[in-house]
C-alpha positions as CSV (number, residue, x, y, z in Angstrom):
1,M,18.7,151.9,135.6
2,T,22.5,151.6,135.2
3,D,23.9,148.1,135.8
4,L,27.5,147.6,134.6
5,R,28.1,144.1,136.0
6,A,27.8,142.6,132.6
7,L,30.2,145.2,131.0
8,T,32.9,143.6,128.9
9,L,36.1,144.8,127.1
10,K,34.3,144.3,123.8
11,H,31.7,146.9,124.9
12,L,34.4,149.4,125.9
13,R,36.6,148.8,122.9
14,A,33.7,149.2,120.4
15,H,32.7,152.4,122.0
16,E,36.2,153.9,122.1
17,A,37.0,152.9,118.6
18,T,33.7,154.3,117.2
19,V,34.2,157.6,119.0
20,R,37.8,157.9,117.9
21,H,37.1,157.0,114.2
22,G,33.7,158.6,114.0
23,S,32.5,155.5,112.1
24,V,31.2,152.1,112.9
25,T,32.8,150.7,109.7
26,A,36.3,152.1,110.7
27,A,35.9,150.8,114.2
28,A,35.0,147.3,112.9
29,R,38.0,147.3,110.5
30,E,40.3,148.1,113.4
31,L,38.8,145.6,115.8
32,L,38.7,142.9,113.1
33,V,34.9,142.3,113.3
34,T,31.9,143.2,111.2
35,P,30.1,146.5,111.4
36,P,26.9,144.7,112.6
37,A,29.0,143.3,115.5
38,I,30.1,146.8,116.5
39,T,26.5,148.1,116.3
40,A,25.3,145.2,118.5
41,Q,28.0,146.0,121.1
42,L,27.0,149.7,121.2
43,K,23.3,148.8,121.5
44,S,24.1,146.4,124.3
45,L,26.3,149.0,126.1
46,E,23.5,151.6,125.9
47,D,21.1,149.1,127.4
48,L,23.6,148.4,130.3
49,V,24.2,152.1,130.9
50,G,20.5,153.0,130.6
51,A,21.1,156.2,128.7
52,P,22.2,157.3,125.2
53,L,26.0,157.2,124.5
54,Y,25.8,159.6,121.6
55,D,24.3,162.9,120.8
56,R,21.7,162.1,118.1
57,A,21.4,165.7,117.1
58,S,25.1,165.9,116.2
59,E,26.9,164.4,113.2
60,G,28.9,161.3,113.6
61,F,29.3,159.8,117.1
62,A,29.8,162.7,119.4
63,P,29.5,161.3,122.9
64,T,27.0,162.5,125.5
65,E,28.1,163.2,129.0
66,V,27.4,159.6,129.8
67,G,29.3,158.5,126.7
68,R,32.3,160.5,127.8
69,A,32.2,158.9,131.2
70,I,32.2,155.4,129.6
71,L,35.0,156.6,127.3
72,K,37.1,157.6,130.3
73,L,36.3,154.2,131.8
74,A,37.5,152.5,128.6
75,E,40.8,154.4,128.7
76,D,41.3,153.6,132.4
77,V,40.6,149.9,131.8
78,E,42.9,149.7,128.9
79,L,45.7,151.2,131.0
80,L,45.1,148.6,133.8
81,V,45.0,145.8,131.3
82,G,48.3,146.9,129.9
83,Q,49.8,147.1,133.3
84,A,48.5,143.7,134.2
85,Q,49.9,142.3,131.0
86,Q,53.3,143.7,131.7
87,K,53.1,142.3,135.3
88,C,52.2,138.9,134.0
89,R,55.1,138.9,131.5
90,A,57.5,140.0,134.2
91,L,56.3,137.2,136.5
92,A,56.6,134.7,133.7
93,A,60.1,135.9,133.1
94,G,61.0,135.9,136.8
95,A,61.5,139.7,136.8
96,T,59.1,140.4,139.6
97,G,57.6,138.7,142.7
98,T,58.5,138.0,146.3
99,V,61.1,135.5,147.5
100,T,61.8,134.4,151.0
101,L,65.5,133.7,151.6
102,G,66.5,131.8,154.7
103,A,70.0,131.9,156.1
104,V,71.7,130.4,159.2
105,S,73.1,133.0,161.5
106,T,76.7,132.4,160.4
107,A,75.7,133.5,156.9
108,K,74.2,136.8,158.0
109,Y,77.5,138.6,157.3
110,I,77.1,137.8,153.6
111,A,73.4,137.3,153.1
112,P,72.5,141.0,153.3
113,A,75.0,141.9,150.6
114,I,73.4,139.2,148.4
115,V,70.0,140.7,148.9
116,A,71.3,144.3,148.2
117,R,73.1,143.3,145.0
118,F,70.2,141.1,143.8
119,R,67.7,143.9,144.4
120,A,69.9,146.3,142.5
121,R,69.8,144.0,139.5
122,H,66.1,143.0,139.9
123,P,64.4,145.9,141.6
124,D,60.9,144.5,141.1
125,I,61.7,141.3,143.0
126,S,61.2,141.7,146.8
127,V,63.4,139.5,149.0
128,Q,62.5,138.7,152.6
129,L,65.6,137.7,154.5
130,V,65.1,135.4,157.5
131,V,68.1,134.6,159.7
132,G,68.2,132.0,162.5
133,N,70.3,129.3,164.1
134,R,70.5,125.9,162.5
135,E,67.8,124.4,164.6
136,D,65.3,127.2,163.8
137,I,66.2,127.2,160.2
138,V,65.7,123.5,159.8
139,R,62.3,123.8,161.5
140,G,61.3,126.5,159.1
141,L,62.5,124.4,156.2
142,E,60.3,121.5,157.4
143,R,57.4,123.9,157.4
144,N,58.1,125.3,153.9
145,H,58.8,128.8,155.2
146,Y,61.6,129.5,152.7
147,D,61.9,129.5,148.9
148,V,65.7,129.5,148.9
149,L,68.0,128.7,151.8
150,I,71.7,129.3,152.6
151,M,73.2,127.0,155.2
152,G,76.0,124.5,156.0
153,R,75.4,120.7,155.9
154,P,71.8,120.1,154.6
155,P,69.6,118.0,156.9
156,D,69.3,114.4,155.9
157,H,65.6,113.8,156.6
158,L,64.2,116.1,153.9
159,R,64.3,115.8,150.1
160,L,66.4,118.7,149.0
161,E,68.0,120.2,145.8
162,A,71.3,121.5,147.2
163,R,74.4,122.9,145.5
164,A,77.7,123.6,147.2
165,I,78.7,127.2,146.7
166,G,82.0,127.5,148.6
167,D,84.2,126.4,151.4
168,H,83.1,127.2,155.0
169,P,86.2,127.2,157.2
170,H,86.0,127.1,161.0
171,I,88.9,128.4,163.1
172,V,89.9,129.2,166.6
173,I,90.1,133.0,167.3
174,A,91.8,134.9,170.1
175,W,92.7,138.5,170.9
176,P,96.0,139.7,169.4
177,E,97.8,139.6,172.8
178,H,96.9,136.0,173.6
179,R,99.8,133.8,174.6
180,L,99.4,131.6,171.5
181,A,98.7,134.4,169.1
182,T,102.1,134.2,167.4
183,S,102.7,130.5,167.8
184,S,102.8,128.1,164.9
185,G,101.6,124.5,164.7
186,I,99.8,124.6,168.0
187,D,98.9,121.2,169.3
188,P,95.1,120.9,169.9
189,G,95.8,119.6,173.4
190,D,97.4,123.0,174.3
191,L,93.9,124.5,174.1
192,A,92.5,122.3,176.9
193,S,93.3,124.9,179.6
194,E,91.6,127.7,177.7
195,R,88.1,129.1,178.3
196,F,86.0,128.7,175.2
197,L,83.2,131.0,174.3
198,S,80.4,129.0,172.7
199,R,77.2,129.5,170.7
200,E,73.9,128.2,172.0
201,V,72.7,124.6,171.7
202,G,71.1,124.1,168.3
203,S,73.9,126.1,166.5
204,G,75.8,124.3,163.7
205,T,79.0,125.9,164.9
206,R,78.3,124.6,168.5
207,L,78.0,121.0,167.1
208,L,81.4,121.3,165.3
209,M,83.0,122.9,168.4
210,E,81.8,120.1,170.7
211,R,83.3,117.5,168.3
212,M,86.6,119.3,168.3
213,L,86.7,119.9,172.1
214,A,85.9,116.2,172.7
215,R,89.3,115.4,171.0
216,V,91.1,118.3,172.7
217,G,89.8,117.8,176.3
218,Q,91.2,114.3,176.8
219,E,90.6,113.5,180.5
220,R,89.7,117.0,181.8
221,P,86.6,119.1,181.2
222,I,87.0,122.3,179.2
223,E,85.5,125.5,180.6
224,T,82.9,127.0,178.2
225,I,80.7,130.1,178.4
226,E,77.6,130.0,176.2
227,M,76.7,133.2,174.3
228,G,73.7,133.8,172.1
229,T,75.3,135.6,169.1
230,N,78.5,135.6,167.1
231,E,78.8,139.4,167.7
232,T,78.9,138.8,171.5
233,I,81.5,136.1,171.1
234,K,83.7,138.3,169.0
235,Q,83.5,141.3,171.3
236,S,84.2,139.0,174.3
237,V,87.2,137.4,172.6
238,M,88.6,140.9,171.8
239,A,88.1,141.8,175.4
240,G,90.2,138.8,176.5
241,L,87.4,136.8,178.1
242,G,88.3,133.6,176.2
243,I,88.9,132.1,172.8
244,A,86.3,130.7,170.4
245,F,85.8,128.1,167.7
246,I,83.9,130.0,165.1
247,S,83.0,130.2,161.4
248,A,85.8,132.3,159.7
249,H,83.1,134.0,157.7
250,T,81.6,135.6,160.8
251,C,84.8,137.5,161.6
252,L,86.5,138.2,158.2
253,S,86.7,142.0,158.7
254,E,88.0,141.7,162.3
255,L,90.7,139.3,161.2
256,A,91.6,141.5,158.2
257,G,91.7,144.6,160.5
258,G,93.9,142.9,163.2
259,K,91.3,143.0,165.9
260,L,91.3,139.2,166.1
261,V,93.8,136.5,165.2
262,A,93.2,133.0,164.0
263,L,95.3,130.6,166.0
264,D,97.5,128.3,164.0
265,V,96.1,125.0,165.4
266,K,97.1,121.7,163.8
267,G,94.1,120.3,161.9
268,L,92.5,123.7,161.5
269,P,90.8,125.3,159.7
270,L,88.1,122.7,159.7
271,V,86.5,123.1,156.3
272,R,82.9,122.4,155.6
273,Q,80.8,123.6,152.7
274,W,78.2,126.3,152.2
275,Y,75.1,125.2,150.3
276,V,72.2,127.0,148.6
277,L,69.2,124.8,148.5
278,H,65.4,124.4,148.3
279,R,62.9,121.6,148.9
280,A,62.8,119.1,146.1
281,D,59.0,118.7,146.5
282,R,58.4,122.4,145.9
283,D,58.5,124.1,142.5
284,L,60.5,127.3,142.5
285,S,59.0,130.5,141.1
286,K,61.0,132.2,138.3
287,A,62.0,134.9,140.8
288,A,63.3,132.2,143.3
289,E,65.2,130.5,140.5
290,L,66.9,133.8,139.6
291,L,67.8,134.4,143.3
292,E,69.2,130.9,143.7
293,S,71.3,131.2,140.6
294,F,72.5,134.6,141.7
295,V,73.7,133.2,145.0
296,V,75.7,130.5,143.2
297,D,77.3,133.0,140.8
298,T,78.2,135.7,143.3
299,W,79.0,133.9,146.6
300,S,82.8,133.8,146.2
301,D,83.0,137.4,145.2
302,L,80.9,138.5,148.1
303,V,82.9,136.5,150.6
304,A,86.0,138.2,149.3
305,R,84.4,141.7,149.6
306,V,83.4,141.1,153.2
307,A,87.0,139.9,153.9
308,A,88.5,143.1,152.4
309,P,89.6,145.5,155.2
310,K,87.7,148.8,155.2
311,A,89.6,151.8,154.1
């Protein structure tokens, strides 16, 4: 009865080398063992298979049909072992694996370009990109949902390893025909009569906007309309529905193309920093380390590319 559950690589390698060389002595020399050790492996293998491996009527070690089946198995196993070895080396070097990259929604105009260029350089590393507003992203960070994260001001209540990667300017945008579009040195108080288009509660941009409007509004409330995405805000501003306080990096191409203008308001742009970070209590994989370093090295160049007007 055939039972291969106790089959080992030593069995398969002894059989393959013996058939290839036609000699137990030569097989032993190649495998750096003694001839009796090879003979013992072949006898053990025949016991496991429950049938002869070699045609006793032939000279040398001509395999039987069963012997050829085990020989094919030996070749297949060696191929799989080689592939697994390459995979392990690649993992150890960080050349393969899966990384989850989180990004706040204001970074979504740059993050896909990061993923695309990183995958071109490291095709065996899979990157899962997750985008959300600041509140959602911080919640995911608390729950260890991300390996690497791109965001503005890091939350204070978590132990993080964070590196600043570039300026994050915030501006007030308007449609090109707006009454203040060509004005210089606009006093923030002049914006009090404007309708502001705003991101939802929980957005980092919303928090900054509220701080700015608290200074602008003085004694009178400022009209605001809440919108869920930066895309909706930009389209609404271009349509003349209102103006918006927004991350400059969300509208680089529209500004460069003349579809929007940045109002020249005193005290703006309000410059914060972009950060790439991970939790300090979590060891990064080699693949995640490669991605984090890639973000640091390429961020400024990618921002410039997004800002370039399309031909």
